[in-house]
N, C-alpha and C positions, 0 to 999 in steps of 0.2 A: 504494500500499500504506499502510496506517494505521500510524503511529508506535506503537511499544510504550513502555510504562511500566517502568522497571527497578525492581526491588525492592531498592534499595541503601539500608541503613541504616533502611528502614522496612519493617514485615511487612506488608505488604498482604495477603497471602495469608491469613496468621494472623488479621488483623482480619476478613477476610470469612468466614472458617471460624466465628470466635467469634460475630460476629454473626448468621450463618446458624442456628447451633445455638440461640443465645438466643431466635431468632424461631420455632424450631421446624420449620425447612425442612430436608429431605433435600437432598443434592447433585443427585439426579435432578430433584426437584420443581423446584429452583432453576433448572437447566437448561432445563426444559420452559417455566418462566416467561419465561426470556429468549429462548428460540426463538419463543415466541408474539408477543415485541415484534421480532422480524425481526434478532436479535441473534444473531451467528455463535458458538456456544459447544456443545462437547460435554462430556460429563460427565469423560471423560479429560482434556480442557483445564482444567476445573474443578479437578479433583484437583491437576493439575501447579501451576497458579496458588495454590492453597491451601497447598501444600509450598514455594513460593517457587522452582521450578524452571523456571517458564514466565512470563516476562513478560506483563502485561495490557496491552490497548488501552484507548484512551481511551472507546470504544463500549462496550466491555465493562463497563469500571469504570462508567461513567453507568447502564448497564442494571441492574448489580448494586445499584447505590445505589437505585434507583427500585425494584426489585423487593422490596429488603429494607427499604423504607421507612426509609433512615438517611441520613446525611450524608457528604459527602467529607471533613469533619473526622474524622469516627469511623473511616473507611476508611483514611486517610492518617496517622492519629495515630499517634506512637512510643509515647506514654504509654497508649494506649487497651489494649495488651496486659496493662498491668500493674493495670488496674482491676478 
């Protein structure tokens, strides 16, 4: 089982949501893109990750980074929320 990344002190989910919206993607669209890359994700899981109530796996984080054409720095940045 893949290790999950805890969202402690960093709002990874909030960063994902903000970047997703900036890129103009809906949750369902992002989930479909991830599934096409063989990354296990449901819309319900994405909602929970964005709300910070479910941990994200490294594979999911990498897939989201690739689908949103962003960087780990942006996804994991504490100050990104304040921009």
